[in-house]
C-alpha angles and dihedrals in degrees: 000000000000126000117264103218093189091056093043090052090047090052091051091049089053091053090048094047094055117109089205125086091238136033124212135201087252091057090051088051090050089054092056106269118139099233094186093055113107093220091055090049091047094052092044091053089048089054089055094044090054090050095247093122136018144170110285098217100041100026089224138116092263104122093172095253115134131177126202115248091265090046091234096111125060125197125184121199109199104240127170109251131190139193112247128226086254089053092050089050092049092049094045088054091050092049097051113114113289094351098107094044089051092048092049091049102044109016105035092123095045130113122262089248090054093048090047091051096044094046091050091050091047091052090047090054091048091052093047089053091049091050097048095092092054095047098056 
């Protein structure tokens, strides 16, 4: 299964939009995500693996999602989750003017690491252009 960058971005947006300190799987379900969908669970796990979200109480990758040994049964334990500082930075870079559109157009098949690097570089260039008048 490949990462779905659009869904990963949308999940992070939901975390950031929350007025609560933590977000739960139930909160994501209430926002319209299909929490039983394997693609959603895969992308949620990738967000944790890359350090963009974590368990609030244990500060680990444990999102409370467990599969049976044969991967046929899914159990979700409601754990408080949070977006990390790394997740906020990644999302802020994607939300900068024109960055997400460029990523979707030219990097849609790229890895999460590549998108993270490219978005950071694009934002750096945007900042440099904004600072040019002040540096002359």
